[in-house]
Structure formats: C-alpha cells, structure tokens
C-alpha positions as CSV (number, residue, x, y, z in Angstrom):
1,X,9.5,-24.7,51.6
2,X,7.0,-24.7,48.8
3,X,4.1,-27.2,49.2
4,X,4.0,-29.1,45.9
5,X,0.9,-31.2,46.9
6,X,-1.7,-28.9,48.5
7,X,-4.9,-30.5,49.7
8,X,-7.8,-29.8,47.3
9,X,-11.3,-30.5,48.7
10,X,-14.4,-30.6,46.6
11,X,-17.9,-30.8,48.1
12,X,-20.9,-32.3,46.2
13,X,-24.4,-32.8,47.4
14,X,-28.0,-31.8,47.0
15,X,-28.9,-28.1,47.6
16,X,-29.0,-27.6,51.3
17,X,-26.7,-30.5,52.1
18,X,-24.3,-28.3,54.0
19,X,-21.6,-28.1,51.4
20,X,-21.0,-24.4,52.1
21,X,-21.1,-24.8,55.9
22,X,-18.5,-27.6,55.8
23,X,-16.3,-25.7,53.3
24,X,-16.3,-22.7,55.6
25,X,-15.4,-24.9,58.6
26,X,-12.4,-26.3,56.8
27,X,-11.3,-22.9,55.7
28,X,-11.5,-21.6,59.3
29,X,-10.0,-24.5,61.2
30,X,-7.4,-25.8,58.7
31,X,-6.6,-22.3,57.2
32,X,-7.3,-23.4,53.7
33,X,-8.2,-21.1,50.8
34,X,-11.7,-21.0,49.4
35,X,-13.4,-20.8,46.0
36,X,-17.2,-20.9,46.2
37,X,-19.1,-20.8,42.9
38,X,-22.2,-19.3,44.6
39,X,-20.1,-16.5,46.2
40,X,-18.4,-15.8,42.8
41,X,-21.7,-15.6,41.0
42,X,-23.4,-13.4,43.7
43,X,-20.4,-11.0,43.5
44,X,-20.4,-11.0,39.7
45,X,-24.1,-10.3,39.4
46,X,-23.5,-7.0,41.1
47,X,-21.8,-5.7,38.0
48,X,-24.1,-3.7,35.8
49,X,-23.0,-5.2,32.5
50,X,-24.8,-7.8,30.3
51,X,-23.3,-10.8,32.1
52,X,-24.1,-9.4,35.5
53,X,-27.7,-8.9,34.5
54,X,-28.0,-12.4,33.0
55,X,-26.5,-13.9,36.1
56,X,-29.1,-12.1,38.3
57,X,-31.9,-13.3,36.1
58,X,-30.7,-16.9,36.1
59,X,-29.7,-17.6,39.7
60,X,-32.6,-15.7,41.3
61,X,-35.0,-18.2,39.7
62,X,-32.8,-21.3,40.5
63,X,-31.2,-21.7,37.1
64,X,-27.7,-22.7,36.3
65,X,-25.2,-20.2,34.9
66,X,-23.6,-21.6,31.7
67,X,-20.3,-23.4,32.2
68,X,-18.1,-20.9,30.2
69,X,-19.2,-18.1,32.5
70,X,-18.5,-19.9,35.8
71,X,-15.3,-21.4,34.3
72,X,-13.9,-18.0,33.7
73,X,-14.6,-17.0,37.3
74,X,-12.8,-20.2,38.5
75,X,-9.8,-19.6,36.3
76,X,-9.4,-16.0,37.5
77,X,-9.4,-17.3,41.1
78,X,-7.0,-20.2,40.3
79,X,-4.6,-17.8,38.7
80,X,-4.9,-15.3,41.5
81,X,-4.1,-18.1,44.1
82,X,-1.2,-19.4,42.0
83,X,0.3,-16.0,41.7
84,X,-0.1,-14.8,45.3
85,X,0.2,-18.0,47.4
86,X,3.7,-19.3,47.2
87,X,3.0,-22.0,49.7
88,X,-0.6,-23.0,49.2
89,X,-1.6,-25.3,52.1
90,X,-4.9,-26.3,50.5
91,X,-8.0,-25.2,48.7
92,X,-11.7,-25.9,49.2
93,X,-13.9,-25.8,46.0
94,X,-17.5,-25.3,47.0
95,X,-20.5,-25.7,44.6
96,X,-18.7,-27.1,41.7
97,X,-18.6,-29.1,39.5
98,X,-22.3,-29.2,38.8
99,X,-22.2,-30.6,35.3
100,X,-20.0,-33.3,33.8
101,X,-18.3,-30.8,31.5
102,X,-17.3,-28.8,34.6
103,X,-15.8,-31.9,36.1
104,X,-13.6,-32.4,33.1
105,X,-12.6,-28.8,33.1
106,X,-11.8,-28.7,36.8
107,X,-9.7,-31.9,36.5
108,X,-7.8,-30.4,33.6
109,X,-7.4,-27.1,35.5
110,X,-6.1,-28.8,38.6
111,X,-3.6,-30.6,36.5
112,X,-2.5,-27.4,34.7
113,X,-2.0,-25.5,38.0
114,X,-0.2,-28.6,39.5
115,X,-2.7,-29.1,42.3
116,X,-4.0,-32.6,41.2
117,X,-1.9,-34.9,43.5
118,X,-4.0,-34.6,46.7
119,X,-7.7,-34.2,45.7
120,X,-10.5,-35.3,48.0
121,X,-14.1,-35.4,46.6
122,X,-16.9,-35.7,49.1
123,X,-20.6,-36.4,48.5
124,X,-22.6,-35.1,51.5
125,X,-25.7,-37.2,51.3
126,X,-29.2,-36.0,52.4
127,X,-32.7,-36.9,51.3
128,X,-34.7,-34.7,49.0
129,X,-37.2,-34.1,51.8
130,X,-34.4,-32.9,54.0
131,X,-33.1,-30.6,51.2
132,X,-36.5,-28.9,51.0
133,X,-36.7,-28.5,54.7
134,X,-33.3,-26.9,55.1
135,X,-33.5,-24.6,52.1
136,X,-36.9,-23.1,53.0
137,X,-35.7,-22.3,56.5
138,X,-32.0,-21.4,56.2
139,X,-30.9,-17.8,56.4
140,X,-28.1,-15.5,55.3
141,X,-26.4,-12.6,57.1
142,X,-27.0,-9.2,55.4
143,X,-23.8,-7.8,56.7
144,X,-21.1,-10.5,56.1
145,X,-23.0,-12.9,53.8
146,X,-22.6,-15.9,56.1
147,X,-25.1,-18.7,55.4
148,X,-26.8,-19.9,58.6
149,X,-27.9,-23.5,58.1
150,X,-31.2,-24.8,59.5
151,X,-29.5,-27.4,61.8
152,X,-28.7,-27.9,65.5
153,X,-28.1,-24.7,67.5
154,X,-28.1,-22.6,64.4
155,X,-31.9,-22.8,64.4
156,X,-31.9,-20.6,67.6
157,X,-29.9,-17.7,66.1
158,X,-31.7,-14.4,65.8
159,X,-28.7,-12.6,64.4
160,X,-25.4,-13.7,62.8
161,X,-23.2,-15.6,65.2
162,X,-20.0,-14.0,63.7
163,X,-20.8,-10.3,63.1
164,X,-24.2,-9.8,64.7
165,X,-25.8,-8.8,61.3
166,X,-29.4,-9.1,60.5
167,X,-30.6,-12.5,59.0
168,X,-32.8,-12.8,55.9
169,X,-34.1,-15.6,53.6
170,X,-32.3,-15.6,50.2
171,X,-34.5,-14.8,47.2
172,X,-33.4,-18.0,45.5
173,X,-34.6,-20.1,48.5
174,X,-38.2,-20.2,47.4
175,X,-40.3,-23.4,46.6
176,X,-40.2,-23.1,42.8
177,X,-36.6,-22.2,42.7
178,X,-35.7,-25.1,45.0
179,X,-37.6,-27.5,42.8
180,X,-35.7,-26.4,39.7
181,X,-32.4,-26.7,41.5
182,X,-33.2,-30.3,42.7
183,X,-34.2,-31.2,39.1
184,X,-31.0,-29.8,37.8
185,X,-29.1,-31.8,40.4
186,X,-30.8,-35.0,39.3
187,X,-30.2,-34.3,35.6
188,X,-26.7,-32.8,35.7
189,X,-24.9,-33.3,39.0
190,X,-25.7,-37.0,39.3
191,X,-23.6,-37.5,36.2
192,X,-20.7,-35.9,38.0
193,X,-21.2,-38.1,41.0
194,X,-21.2,-41.2,38.8
195,X,-18.1,-40.0,37.0
196,X,-16.1,-39.7,40.3
197,X,-17.6,-42.8,41.7
198,X,-16.5,-44.8,38.7
199,X,-12.9,-43.5,39.2
200,X,-13.0,-44.5,42.8
201,X,-12.5,-40.9,44.0
202,X,-15.9,-40.3,45.6
203,X,-16.1,-40.3,49.4
204,X,-19.7,-40.5,50.8
205,X,-20.6,-38.7,54.0
206,X,-23.8,-38.9,56.0
207,X,-25.1,-35.3,55.8
208,X,-28.1,-35.8,58.1
209,X,-25.9,-35.7,61.2
210,X,-25.2,-32.6,63.1
211,X,-22.9,-30.0,61.5
212,X,-20.0,-30.9,63.9
213,X,-20.4,-34.7,63.3
214,X,-20.3,-34.2,59.5
215,X,-17.2,-32.1,59.9
216,X,-15.5,-34.8,62.0
217,X,-16.4,-37.6,59.6
218,X,-14.9,-35.6,56.6
219,X,-11.8,-34.8,58.7
220,X,-11.3,-38.4,59.6
221,X,-11.6,-39.5,55.9
222,X,-9.1,-36.9,54.8
223,X,-6.6,-38.4,57.1
224,X,-7.3,-42.0,56.1
C-alpha cells in the first residue's frame, strides 16, 4: 500500500551540532531516505565545469553556495525519490534550509511532492564554544565519507568504525572557515529558526548530550 504521509525530518543547528550524525542514525535505524546538502555539494564540486569550480572555491573557505544552485540539487533528488520510491517511508533532509528563502522553497517543494503532512523540524542546540570545539576536532573517512563526530567513544577511533578507512580533517574545518560559518548561521539560519518557531513547528533538542541520548530524545519527540 502506498504511504501517502511519509515522515520528513529536517535538522537545524550550529555547525558541529551533530545534524549529520543524527540524520545518519535515523537513516540506518528507521530505514529512511536521505538528502544531505553537504554531501550533494561535495559530490557536485567534483565536476570540472564552472559550477563545480565555484562550489569548490566557496565551500572550502566556509562560504554558502547560492540558493538557486543548492535548490536545483534538492529538486533533482526529490524527483528521483518520487520516481523510484513507490512507498517512501520517510526522508531526512540534512543541512537545509540555511536561509529563509530556502525554507520557503522547501515548504513549497514538500507540498508539490505531497510530502508535507508529517514534517518534523528539529533544532539541535549547542553553544558556540562547543561548536568550535567539535568542528576543529571532528574527522572524516577518506574511504566512505563518514563524518566522525568529536563526541563520546568516537573520540577514541583511529580508523573509520564502518569501513576501516583512514580518517582526516576536512579542509573546511579550519578556524577562519568555522568563524565564517557561524557568522552565516547567526545572520541567515537564525531567521529560519524564528520562522519555524513562529509557526509552532520547531522542536528543540539538547545537542550537548551524548550522541545516543540526542537520538533517543529526537525519537521520543517524533512519537509524541
């Protein structure tokens, strides 16, 4: 039977708040589909055309890619899911919306694709100090691309816990880049947070707990 009201989860929060980690946990444990703006951009920047080059130049210094570019990437993924998933259980959108225009466009897109009846928007709250601490220490797997958060037992890992790949620090996780990303968050993403809060749609989560505790809190609030 076709699922007419798939669960749509959106994760908001400061850089390093664990949005990607939590998104991946819901994908793995609840078998949801995933759209990550960061992953889409990192994949797109590999292309050797003008847009690929501009994306590389922008995200490697902590800048934000213009909304029309990221919006096209989302729509391509939305259309792909709508065409291939006849019984979509749910979808996790990670890393978007970052700007108020993106919030409007995502709302309209979810309505267009008939996925707007069961949307949960979470704000994973951490301090700016915690954001800096996590971003300067987190790592990524060279082999599978998994982000290894600087939290709990993940701090002890020498290689990727999923594929055994070598871990490295991402080029966009440097001090200057992080400062720019946090300023962009204050200037742009806070408007998104206020927009959803005013609508009564924002669900706040304590992001300074352990990874599993954050996951359990989100899971409980999805059920409520």
